[in-house]
PAPATI-206679 format. One record per residue (C-alpha): residue in three letters; x, z, y; chain; residue number from 1. Coordinates in steps of 0.1 Angstrom, whole numbers. Layout:
// PAPATI-206679
(ALA,(X,Z,Y),A,NUM)
...
// end
This chain:
// PAPATI-206679
(UNK,(235,-252,315),A,1)
(UNK,(211,-230,334),A,2)
(UNK,(217,-193,329),A,3)
(UNK,(190,-174,312),A,4)
(UNK,(160,-163,333),A,5)
(UNK,(158,-132,312),A,6)
(UNK,(193,-121,320),A,7)
(UNK,(182,-95,345),A,8)
(UNK,(161,-76,319),A,9)
(UNK,(178,-80,285),A,10)
(UNK,(186,-43,284),A,11)
(UNK,(158,-31,308),A,12)
(UNK,(141,-10,281),A,13)
(UNK,(168,17,279),A,14)
(UNK,(145,46,291),A,15)
(UNK,(123,58,263),A,16)
(UNK,(86,62,271),A,17)
(UNK,(71,97,266),A,18)
(UNK,(70,105,229),A,19)
(UNK,(38,105,210),A,20)
(UNK,(29,141,204),A,21)
(UNK,(1,133,180),A,22)
(UNK,(-35,145,179),A,23)
(UNK,(-56,165,154),A,24)
(UNK,(-65,144,123),A,25)
(UNK,(-97,125,130),A,26)
(UNK,(-111,115,96),A,27)
(UNK,(-141,99,111),A,28)
(UNK,(-119,74,130),A,29)
(UNK,(-98,68,98),A,30)
(UNK,(-129,62,76),A,31)
(UNK,(-145,39,102),A,32)
(UNK,(-117,13,99),A,33)
(UNK,(-130,-22,93),A,34)
(UNK,(-110,-54,88),A,35)
(UNK,(-123,-89,94),A,36)
(UNK,(-98,-106,71),A,37)
(UNK,(-108,-142,78),A,38)
(UNK,(-105,-137,116),A,39)
(UNK,(-71,-120,112),A,40)
(UNK,(-59,-149,90),A,41)
(UNK,(-71,-174,115),A,42)
(UNK,(-53,-155,143),A,43)
(UNK,(-20,-155,124),A,44)
(UNK,(-24,-192,114),A,45)
(UNK,(-26,-201,150),A,46)
(UNK,(8,-187,159),A,47)
(UNK,(29,-219,154),A,48)
(UNK,(7,-238,178),A,49)
(UNK,(7,-210,204),A,50)
(UNK,(45,-206,205),A,51)
(UNK,(58,-228,234),A,52)
(UNK,(91,-212,242),A,53)
(UNK,(118,-239,243),A,54)
(UNK,(154,-244,255),A,55)
(UNK,(165,-217,279),A,56)
(UNK,(134,-197,274),A,57)
(UNK,(138,-197,236),A,58)
(UNK,(175,-186,240),A,59)
(UNK,(164,-157,262),A,60)
(UNK,(137,-146,237),A,61)
(UNK,(163,-148,209),A,62)
(UNK,(188,-128,228),A,63)
(UNK,(161,-102,235),A,64)
(UNK,(155,-101,198),A,65)
(UNK,(191,-92,192),A,66)
(UNK,(188,-61,215),A,67)
(UNK,(158,-50,194),A,68)
(UNK,(175,-53,160),A,69)
(UNK,(182,-24,138),A,70)
(UNK,(213,-39,121),A,71)
(UNK,(210,-26,86),A,72)
(UNK,(230,-21,54),A,73)
(UNK,(211,-2,26),A,74)
(UNK,(228,-12,-6),A,75)
(UNK,(241,7,-36),A,76)
(UNK,(276,-7,-30),A,77)
(UNK,(278,3,7),A,78)
(UNK,(312,18,17),A,79)
(UNK,(325,34,48),A,80)
(UNK,(345,3,57),A,81)
(UNK,(314,-19,54),A,82)
(UNK,(295,4,77),A,83)
(UNK,(324,4,102),A,84)
(UNK,(324,-34,102),A,85)
(UNK,(286,-34,107),A,86)
(UNK,(290,-11,137),A,87)
(UNK,(316,-34,152),A,88)
(UNK,(291,-62,149),A,89)
(UNK,(264,-40,165),A,90)
(UNK,(287,-34,195),A,91)
(UNK,(293,-72,199),A,92)
(UNK,(266,-91,181),A,93)
(UNK,(270,-124,198),A,94)
(UNK,(303,-142,204),A,95)
(UNK,(317,-136,239),A,96)
(UNK,(321,-173,247),A,97)
(UNK,(284,-179,239),A,98)
(UNK,(273,-150,260),A,99)
(UNK,(295,-163,289),A,100)
(UNK,(279,-197,286),A,101)
(UNK,(244,-181,288),A,102)
(UNK,(254,-161,319),A,103)
(UNK,(253,-128,299),A,104)
(UNK,(290,-119,297),A,105)
(UNK,(286,-88,318),A,106)
(UNK,(253,-76,304),A,107)
(UNK,(266,-54,276),A,108)
(UNK,(244,-69,249),A,109)
(UNK,(243,-48,217),A,110)
(UNK,(218,-44,189),A,111)
(UNK,(191,-18,191),A,112)
(UNK,(206,5,164),A,113)
(UNK,(225,6,132),A,114)
(UNK,(205,18,102),A,115)
(UNK,(223,34,72),A,116)
(UNK,(218,59,44),A,117)
(UNK,(225,96,52),A,118)
(UNK,(259,94,35),A,119)
(UNK,(272,71,62),A,120)
(UNK,(255,86,93),A,121)
(UNK,(286,105,105),A,122)
(UNK,(308,74,99),A,123)
(UNK,(284,52,120),A,124)
(UNK,(282,78,148),A,125)
(UNK,(319,79,151),A,126)
(UNK,(322,41,150),A,127)
(UNK,(296,36,177),A,128)
(UNK,(308,64,200),A,129)
(UNK,(306,53,236),A,130)
(UNK,(286,22,229),A,131)
(UNK,(251,35,235),A,132)
(UNK,(240,22,202),A,133)
(UNK,(221,49,182),A,134)
(UNK,(223,55,145),A,135)
(UNK,(191,54,124),A,136)
(UNK,(191,71,90),A,137)
(UNK,(167,62,62),A,138)
(UNK,(154,94,47),A,139)
(UNK,(128,113,26),A,140)
(UNK,(139,99,-7),A,141)
(UNK,(141,63,6),A,142)
(UNK,(130,39,-7),A,143)
(UNK,(104,53,-32),A,144)
(UNK,(98,86,-13),A,145)
(UNK,(92,106,-44),A,146)
(UNK,(117,134,-39),A,147)
(UNK,(104,170,-36),A,148)
(UNK,(90,177,-1),A,149)
(UNK,(115,204,7),A,150)
(UNK,(144,181,-3),A,151)
(UNK,(130,154,21),A,152)
(UNK,(129,179,49),A,153)
(UNK,(165,190,43),A,154)
(UNK,(176,154,42),A,155)
(UNK,(161,147,76),A,156)
(UNK,(177,179,90),A,157)
(UNK,(211,169,75),A,158)
(UNK,(210,134,91),A,159)
(UNK,(200,149,125),A,160)
(UNK,(230,174,123),A,161)
(UNK,(253,145,115),A,162)
(UNK,(242,127,147),A,163)
(UNK,(213,104,137),A,164)
(UNK,(192,98,168),A,165)
(UNK,(164,81,148),A,166)
(UNK,(150,88,113),A,167)
(UNK,(132,62,93),A,168)
(UNK,(110,82,68),A,169)
(UNK,(90,68,39),A,170)
(UNK,(55,81,33),A,171)
(UNK,(42,92,-1),A,172)
(UNK,(22,60,-10),A,173)
(UNK,(0,80,-34),A,174)
(UNK,(-16,98,-4),A,175)
(UNK,(-27,64,11),A,176)
(UNK,(-37,49,-23),A,177)
(UNK,(-60,78,-32),A,178)
(UNK,(-73,83,3),A,179)
(UNK,(-58,118,7),A,180)
(UNK,(-54,114,44),A,181)
(UNK,(-51,151,51),A,182)
(UNK,(-20,153,28),A,183)
(UNK,(-4,123,45),A,184)
(UNK,(-11,138,79),A,185)
(UNK,(5,171,70),A,186)
(UNK,(35,154,54),A,187)
(UNK,(40,133,86),A,188)
(UNK,(37,164,108),A,189)
(UNK,(64,181,87),A,190)
(UNK,(87,151,90),A,191)
(UNK,(81,150,127),A,192)
(UNK,(90,187,131),A,193)
(UNK,(121,183,110),A,194)
(UNK,(133,154,132),A,195)
(UNK,(134,176,163),A,196)
(UNK,(145,154,192),A,197)
(UNK,(153,125,169),A,198)
(UNK,(127,97,170),A,199)
(UNK,(108,92,138),A,200)
(UNK,(98,58,123),A,201)
(UNK,(71,60,96),A,202)
(UNK,(77,34,69),A,203)
(UNK,(43,26,52),A,204)
(UNK,(57,3,25),A,205)
(UNK,(28,-20,32),A,206)
(UNK,(34,-41,1),A,207)
(UNK,(25,-11,-20),A,208)
(UNK,(-7,-2,-1),A,209)
(UNK,(-28,-30,-16),A,210)
(UNK,(-52,-36,12),A,211)
(UNK,(-51,-41,50),A,212)
(UNK,(-76,-13,54),A,213)
(UNK,(-52,11,37),A,214)
(UNK,(-24,-2,60),A,215)
(UNK,(-45,4,91),A,216)
(UNK,(-57,38,80),A,217)
(UNK,(-21,49,71),A,218)
(UNK,(-9,36,105),A,219)
(UNK,(-35,57,123),A,220)
(UNK,(-29,88,103),A,221)
(UNK,(9,86,109),A,222)
(UNK,(3,81,146),A,223)
(UNK,(-21,110,148),A,224)
(UNK,(7,131,131),A,225)
(UNK,(32,121,158),A,226)
(UNK,(51,91,146),A,227)
(UNK,(72,74,174),A,228)
(UNK,(71,41,155),A,229)
(UNK,(53,27,125),A,230)
(UNK,(73,4,103),A,231)
(UNK,(61,-20,76),A,232)
(UNK,(86,-17,48),A,233)
(UNK,(117,-4,32),A,234)
(UNK,(128,-40,24),A,235)
(UNK,(128,-30,-12),A,236)
(UNK,(92,-38,-21),A,237)
(UNK,(81,-71,-36),A,238)
(UNK,(63,-79,-3),A,239)
(UNK,(77,-67,30),A,240)
(UNK,(69,-76,66),A,241)
(UNK,(42,-103,70),A,242)
(UNK,(25,-117,101),A,243)
(UNK,(-9,-106,88),A,244)
(UNK,(2,-70,82),A,245)
(UNK,(19,-70,116),A,246)
(UNK,(-13,-81,133),A,247)
(UNK,(-32,-52,116),A,248)
(UNK,(-6,-26,125),A,249)
(UNK,(-1,-36,161),A,250)
(UNK,(-39,-37,167),A,251)
(UNK,(-39,-1,153),A,252)
(UNK,(-12,8,178),A,253)
(UNK,(-34,-8,206),A,254)
(UNK,(-64,11,195),A,255)
(UNK,(-45,44,193),A,256)
(UNK,(-31,38,228),A,257)
(UNK,(-65,29,242),A,258)
(UNK,(-81,61,228),A,259)
(UNK,(-53,86,233),A,260)
(UNK,(-30,71,260),A,261)
(UNK,(0,76,237),A,262)
(UNK,(26,49,232),A,263)
(UNK,(39,41,197),A,264)
(UNK,(65,15,188),A,265)
(UNK,(65,-10,159),A,266)
(UNK,(91,-21,135),A,267)
(UNK,(87,-50,110),A,268)
(UNK,(114,-49,82),A,269)
(UNK,(123,-70,53),A,270)
(UNK,(119,-108,49),A,271)
(UNK,(126,-117,85),A,272)
(UNK,(156,-140,82),A,273)
(UNK,(153,-169,107),A,274)
(UNK,(150,-173,144),A,275)
(UNK,(118,-192,140),A,276)
(UNK,(103,-161,121),A,277)
(UNK,(112,-136,148),A,278)
(UNK,(97,-157,176),A,279)
(UNK,(63,-155,159),A,280)
(UNK,(66,-117,158),A,281)
(UNK,(76,-115,194),A,282)
(UNK,(47,-137,205),A,283)
(UNK,(23,-114,186),A,284)
(UNK,(38,-84,202),A,285)
(UNK,(35,-98,237),A,286)
(UNK,(0,-112,233),A,287)
(UNK,(-15,-82,215),A,288)
(UNK,(3,-53,231),A,289)
(UNK,(20,-66,263),A,290)
(UNK,(54,-71,278),A,291)
(UNK,(67,-35,274),A,292)
(UNK,(65,-39,236),A,293)
(UNK,(92,-65,237),A,294)
(UNK,(118,-39,245),A,295)
(UNK,(140,-20,220),A,296)
(UNK,(123,13,230),A,297)
(UNK,(90,0,215),A,298)
(UNK,(100,-29,192),A,299)
(UNK,(126,-29,165),A,300)
(UNK,(134,-54,138),A,301)
(UNK,(148,-43,105),A,302)
(UNK,(172,-70,95),A,303)
(UNK,(204,-77,77),A,304)
(UNK,(206,-115,78),A,305)
(UNK,(186,-125,109),A,306)
(UNK,(214,-121,133),A,307)
(UNK,(234,-149,117),A,308)
(UNK,(207,-174,123),A,309)
(UNK,(200,-163,158),A,310)
(UNK,(237,-167,166),A,311)
(UNK,(236,-202,151),A,312)
(UNK,(206,-211,173),A,313)
(UNK,(223,-197,204),A,314)
(UNK,(255,-216,197),A,315)
(UNK,(235,-248,192),A,316)
(UNK,(218,-241,225),A,317)
(UNK,(252,-238,243),A,318)
(UNK,(272,-265,224),A,319)
(UNK,(246,-289,209),A,320)
(UNK,(261,-282,174),A,321)
(UNK,(251,-259,145),A,322)
(UNK,(279,-239,130),A,323)
(UNK,(281,-228,93),A,324)
(UNK,(266,-194,83),A,325)
(UNK,(300,-182,72),A,326)
(UNK,(312,-183,108),A,327)
(UNK,(288,-154,115),A,328)
(UNK,(297,-127,90),A,329)
(UNK,(276,-95,91),A,330)
(UNK,(302,-71,78),A,331)
// end
C-alpha cells in the first residue's frame, strides 16, 4: 500500500500562531449580524457531494483528525485510573502496526490534548509528562456555568497552577439570550486574564442559544474579548455540535480575521462519533478558512468515542477488514 501523502505534515502545526489579544467591544458590529438561513442550510446540505477524499487521502485526513482530537472524559464517575488510561491512549492513539503500514511509525502521532475536570488535571499532567500532549481543563462551573464569578476565576487559576495548558470555559448563556453583550465581553475578558499563558477556549453551548444569530453574536463578542478558540458545546446539552452551527461559527472566525488580522481556532464538541462525520467538518474548515485551520493549533475536536471509529477505518484501509469496536477501548 502507498504510504500517506500527508505523512510529512501530520504534526506540522506544533507552533502556535500569535494569540488573539482581543479588541474593544464593537456593539455596532455585533448588532449588525445577519444570517441567511436558507443559504447556510443549502451550503451544509452540499457537503456529502463535495467530499471526494478516498483511499490513501481519506486515511491521511482521518489521521490528521486524530492529531486534532481533545480526547475527553467528563463523567461523574471519572477516576484517576480512568484518566491515566485515557492519557496512555492519547500518547498512542493508533495501533503501532497500523501506523507502520501507513508509513507513519516514526511520526510520533498523538492526540491534540486530553480534556478533564479540574480534579484530574494534576493526574493527567503527570501521566502525559514528556509526551508533548497538553492538558485541557473544563472550568467556570462546567457545564452550566452558573457558579459565582469569583469562584469561576479561582477555578481557572487552580487548573493553571496544576499544569493545565488550555482552559475550556463556559459562558453565562443568559448574557447571550438577553443581549447583554457588554456583560459577556467583560466576563470573557476576566476569564482570559485568569488564564494567563494558558490558551482559552470559549464554550458557547450553542444548543442553548436558540438562534444562529445569537451564536454568531456570542462568537464575535468572545473573540473581541480575547478567546483563543470558540467551541460549540459542553457535550451535555440536548443539541451539541452541528454542521450548520459550525458554518456560522467559522464564518464568524473568518470575518473576525478579515477585520482584525487576529487568528482564532475552532472546536466542535459533542455528537461527532464517526469518521464520516469528522470528514465533513474538516472539509468545511478547509473550504471556509483554509489549510492552516486543519492543524491542532487552530482546530480541535471534542470527542470521547470518535477515535474508536477512526481506528476501525484506518485498520480497514490497511487490512481490508473491519474490527469490532471492543478492540479499540478508550480507557
